[in-house]
N, C-alpha and C positions, 0 to 999 in steps of 0.2 A: 746055923740051919736057916734062919730067918733071912740072913743076908744073902745066902745062896738063892733062896725062893725069890727074893726081891730081884736079885740079879738076873735070874732065869726069866721072870716076868718082864723085866726092862727089855731083855734081849728078844723076846717074843713079840712085844709091842714094836721095837725097832724093825724087827724082820717083817712084821706086818705092814708097817708104814712103807718100808723099802719095797716090799713086794707089790704094794698098791701103786706106788710111784713107777715101779717098772712096768707093771701092766699098762698104767696109763700112758707111759712114754712108748711102750711098744705099740699100743693102739694108735697114738698120734703118728708114729712113724709109719705104721701100716697104711694110714689114710693119706699120707703125703703124696701128691702126684709125682709120677716118675716117668722118664723116658720121652722120646720123640716118636710120632707116628706121621709118616709122609704118605700122602695119597695123590697119585698122578691122575687128574681128572680130565675128562674130554670136553668140558664145557668152559666157556669164558665167563668172567664175572664182570658185571658193571658196577661202578662206583655208587650208582643209584641204590644198589641192593644193600649197602651198608647202613642205609638210613630208612627205617620203616616208613617214613613220610613219603618217599619217592619211589618206593618199590612197587612196580606196576605188575610183576609177574611172580606171585607168591611162592609158587612151587619151585620154579627155577632158582629163586632167590632164597629158598628155605634154608640152604646150608649156611650162608653168612649171616641170615637172620638168627637161626638157632645157635650159632657160634657165640654171637656177642649180646643177643637180646633175649627177652622173654616176653611171653604174652599172658593176657588174662586167662584165656584158655587155649590149649594147642593139642595137636595129635601127639599121643604117647602110646606106649605099649597097652595101657589100660583102655584106650579108645580115642575117637577123633576130637571130643570135646572134654578132655582131661582138665580138671580145675589146676590151675598153675598160680600165677600171681593173683587171680580171684580164687578164694577158697571155696566159695558157693555163689550162686546166683538165684534170683527169684523173678518170674515173670507174671504180670497181671492177667487176669482172665481175658481181658480185651487186647493183651499184646501190646499195649501202648507204653507201658512202664517196665523197665528191666533195672534191677538193682544188684550190684556186684559187691560182695563182701571181700575185701582185700586181706591178703596174707600179711601179718605183722613181722616186722623185723627184716623184710627183704632189702638187701643192700645193692647199690649200683657199684660199678667198678672203682668210682672215685670216693666210695664211703659214704655218699648220701643215702638217706633211707627213703624208699618208695612211699609215697602217700597218694591219697586220691587226687591231689593236685597235679601230680605228674600224669595221671591218666586223663584228666580233663585237658591238660596242655597237649598230650599226645594226640588225642582225637581231633582237636581243634586244629592241630598243625598238619594233620594227614592231608595230602594233596595228590596222591596217585589216582589211578583208575577207580571209579565209583565214589570218589570224594564228594562230588557235586550232588549225586543222587542221595548219598547218606545224610549229608549236612542239610539238605533241603527238607528232609524228613524229621529231623530233630527239632522239637519244640523247646526243650531245656536240658542242659547237661550240667549236673550239679556234683560238687564234692561235699556230700551231706555231713560227713566228718572225715577225719584222716584215713578211715579204713572202710568208707562206704561210698561208692559212686552210683547215681541215679541217672538213667537216660529216661527222658519222657518224649515220646514221639507224637506228631500231629495226628496221626491216624494209626489204626492197627498195623503192626510190623512183625507178623509171625516169623519171617525169614531173618530176623536180625542176627540170630546165632549163625546162620549160614554165611552171613557177610563177615562176620569177624572170625570164623574159623579158617584154618589154613586153606589156601587155594583160591579164595575170592579177594580178600584185602588183607592189608598189614596194619590196619588202623589200631589193632589191639595190642600190638608189640610196643611196650611202654619205654620211653626214653626220659632222662632226668631233666626236668624243667629248668632248674638253676644252671646247669652245665650247658645246655642249648642256648639259653639266653646270653651266657656269658661269651661263648665261642662263635655263635651265629651258625647258620645253616652249612656255610662252606667249611667252617672249622670242624663241626660235627662230622661231616662226611670224610674229612681228612683223618679224624681220629675219633671214631664212634665210641660212645661209652653206653653200655646198657647193664642189664643185671642177669645176663646169660652165663653159662658155665665157663667161657673163656673170654679173656680181655683181649682187646686189639693189640697186636704187635706191628704188623706190616701189611700193606696191600700194594703190589706192583702190578698195574693193569696188564693183562695177558700173560703174567708171569707166575704170580703166587699170592696167596693169602695165609697169613700166620696169625695163630692166637696162643696164648698162654693161659694155663689153668687159673681160674678164679676161685680161690679157696674158701671164700665167703659165700659161695652160691648156695642159695637157700635149700635146694633139694639135696645135694650132697657135694663132697669134695670130688672133683674129676679124678679119675684114676691115672690119666696121662698128663703129663706136665706141658707139652707143647704139641700143637696140631699144626701140620704144614699142608696146604692144598696147592699143588703144583699144577699149572695149567699147560697140558700138553695135547695138542690137537692130533698128532699122528699115534695111532694105536700101536705100531711097531716100536716107537720110541717109549711109550708107557710100558709095554711088556718087557722090553729091554732093561728099563729102570728097575722093575720088580725082580728080574732075574739076577741083576747085579747088586741087589740090596740097596739101591738109591731111592727106592720107593717101597712102601710095605703094601700098597694096594694100587692096582692099575685098573681103572674103570673101563667099561665097554670093550669087551673082547668079542669080536665077531669074525665070522669066516675062519680063515687060515689061523688067525690068532687064537680063537676059540679052541680049535683043534690042538694048536700048539700047547696051550696051557693044560689041556687034558692029558697030554703025553708027558708033561714034565713032572716027574715024582716029587720035586722039591717045592712045587707051587700047588695051591688049591684053587679050583674054579668055583666061585660062589655066585649065587643068583640073588641079588637083593629084590625084595618085593618092590613093585612100583605102582603109583596110582595112574600112571599115564596110559590113556587110550587115544591112539593116533587116528585122525579124520583128515579128510580132504574138505577144505572150505572153498566154496565157490563165491567170490565177490562179484563175479560176472554174471550170476544167475538173476540179478536184478537190472541188468542191461538188456532191453528187448532186442537189441541188434546182435546179441551173442547167442550162438547156438546153444551155450549152456543155460540159457533161460528156459529151455524146453526140459521138462523133467524126464522125458524118455532118453534124451541124450546123458543126463546125469545118471540115470539108471544103467545105460549102456556102458559108461566109464566105470561104474562100480562092478558090473559083470565081467569086465576086460581083466580085473586084477585077480591074480592067484594068491589069495591071502596066506594060504599055509606055506607056499614057497617063500613068500615074502617073509613070514615068520621064522621059517627054518634057516634062511640065509642071514637075516639081520637081528632076529630076536630068538635065538635057540631056546626051545622049551615053550615057547608061547603059541598062541593060536589066533586065527582070524576072529573078528568080532562083528557083531551086528547091532550092538547097542553102545552108548556113549559112557555108561556109569560102571561102577564096581559091583561085582557079584555080592549078593546079600543085601544090597540097599532095597528096602521094602517098597520104595517108589519107582523102582526101575522097571520098565517095560521089557518084555522078553521077545526079541526078534533074532532069528538065525542070521548069520552072515550070508550075504549073497554068494551064490556058487560061482566058480570060475567057469564061464561060459561065453567065450569070444564069439562063437557063431550067433548066439542070441543077441549079444552085443551089437554086432553088425546088422542084424535084422532090425533092431530097434533104431540104429542110426538111419537105416533107409526108411523106416516109417516116419521119422522126424524130418526127412528131406535131405539127408546127408549120406547117400549111398556110398561115396568116395571119401568120406571123412571130411575133416576141415582143420584149419589152424586155430588153436584155442587162445594163443596170445601168451601172456607172461605167466610164469609158473614158479613159486618159490619153495623149493624143498626146505625142510627144517635144517638147522645149522650142524656144523662139525661132523661127528661121526655118523649122523643120521642122513647126510647127503646121499650115500649109496642107495638107501631105501627109496628116497624121493626119485632118484634117477631111474631105479627099476620100475617104479610106477609109471614114469613117463615112457619107458619101453613097452610096458603093457598097453598103453593107450596108442602108441605108435603102431602096434600090430593091428589095431582096428581102424587104422587111418586117421587118428588124431595126433597132430604134432603141437609141441609147446616150445616156447622160448625159456629155457631154465636159467634162473638168475640165483647165484648162490651168495648168501650173506652170513657173516659170523653171528653168533647168538645175540649179543647186545644189539647189533644193527637190526637183526631180523625183528627183535621184540619191540624196538623203537618204532620200526615201520608198521608192525601188527597193531601196536596200541594207538599210534598216530593215524591209523586208518589210511596208510599211504599205499596199500596193495590193492588198489581198486581195479575193477575190470580185469581181474586175474584170478589165479587159483593158487592156493598154498597148503602145505601140510601143517596142520595145527594139532594141538594136543588138549585134551580135556583132562584135568587132573585133580579137580576139587574132590573132597571126601564124599559128597552126595550128588545125585543127578540134579537136585535143586541148584546147588552151587555151580555146576558145570553149565546148565542152561543160563544162570545169571551171568557167567562169563561171555556165552555166546550170544545172549540177547541184551547184555548190559551197554555201558557207555562206549565200549570198544567194538560193538557190533557193526558190521557193514550194511545191515539191513535186516527185514523180516517181513513176513507176509501179514496183511491186516488181520485175517482170521486167526492165525496162529498167536499174533500179538495180543488180540483180544482175550484169548483163553489164557494166556500167560499172565496178563494183567489181573484177571480175575483170580487166578491162583495166588498171586502175590498178595492180594488184600483179604483173602478168605481165611478165616480162622478155624472153622470147623475141620477137623482132621480128615474125615472121610471124604468130604467134599474136595479138600486139597488134593488127596491122593487121586481121586477120579480125574481131576483137571489136569494134573502133571502127566498122568498116563495118557490122557487125550492129546496133550501137547507132543508127547514122544511119538504117538501113532501118526499125527499129521506130519511131522518131521520125516518119518520113516516112509510114508506114502509118497511124499514129494521128492525123496532123495535130496534133502536139503543139504545135508552133509554125507560124505561117505565114510562110514566106520571102516578102519583098516585092521590093525591088530593091537594086542596089548603088549606090554613090555616087561622085561626083567633085567635088561642090561648086565650081563654076565661080566664078572670082574675077576682079575688075577689077584690072589692073596699070597703074600710071602709067609715065611714060617713064624714071623714075629707076632702076627695078630691072633688072638685068642678067639676061637669059634668064629661064627658068622654074625657079626654085630648088626648087619644090615637086613636080615631076614626076620624081622619083627613086625613091622606094621607099615602097609603100603604108603601111607602119607608121610612118614618120617624116613623116606627113601634117601639113603646116602648120609642121613643125620643121627642115626642109631637109636636112642639118644647118644650124643657125643660124649657126654660125661661118664656113660656106662662102658665105653670101649676099654677093653684091657690088652695089654701086651703079655706075651708068654714070659715068664721069669726065667 
């Protein structure tokens, strides 16, 4: 009997061990990334966007940034400033000192462990838009210990978190110091290494960008093994690829393609949330010889646009806007969109001295799938007598010209896409601004230096009112960029948070098994 009991006990132990091992093996297997997700995208990608140091347009570049890199804080489903590489941070009462406590054990794709030295190196290396402004304000940047970074500024800097959150700069997307020093800037751009959810596999300009799951990603093991972003400018081709199963997602379905997706029972029409608010930017308003220097002319050009029709045709489900920011922002002023009133627009032109209209010069619509929207706006202006010379550029060229302030004495369709109205005004008034009015600049400068929350809110509301009264920019429509989804994608991963538009989180996207 004793031998039988011992034998039974031994068997139970063995079964328990095997069961534990089996559960563990099953758990590991379940977490292993599987499959390939292909997305046909409507926007081109610049090689500069693979490197946080040279990324001038954080929202457009957010997809490759999120794919390969990670930031101290970034937009996630939990909010715009979700702790990521920084577990937490503190700010001194005078907003001159910011300390970031770093997450321990974070690995770069080459196995290096992230430390405070990498953060200091990344910030010092940053050279894109706003770099000069930021670096001039830093008094001291220290790696206090391997897991603590301290920024000390020369004067109060209450907007610092605005600058490092998505949409304004990319200086807080951290790169590995040792690797960059080894391969140099050019080598890093050819093969970027970060600590994001996917490792770099391939980038062919104008063709595709490919990443493979990084199983040591600190947040979680990505669900999908390989992500491929295929750059396809023609919506008909993007839709055909989804229908044939060559792509799982086809972005920006407008007009007849939107209706085609709705009618196809094998496809799903999804509406990603978007932070983008489209505006007309007048660089010619500071040229006294230009008719657009007259605020009555700019208001007339705003009244000439039928925003709702513009939205219905190019952004189905969206509406016209009168403000630059996102709903729910406590610092956002509330202005209704200008009504569609071409007769009043003509009257204002006559009052301004242009009863027969005028030629307004160069006009740059936004790139790719948004060109038709820009051309429709030009047609609205033509209906009240204002003609333009339309110039089409692809996205990287448009952005290079925008950032380099080369579109002078002209008009272009711009986008405001930062999480907050403060960030959006930083973009419009910052180092890539084409100009400002002294009285508006004075209030804006005071806002940036003021620490008191109530006074800051009063000042930024005042700035927005001055912009509106002068029609400094023309707010147009918001965006949702409807996309065609094939049967392999689970749910709608892109309707989560506006700032992580088309980036999900990428590690959370799932394929239907």
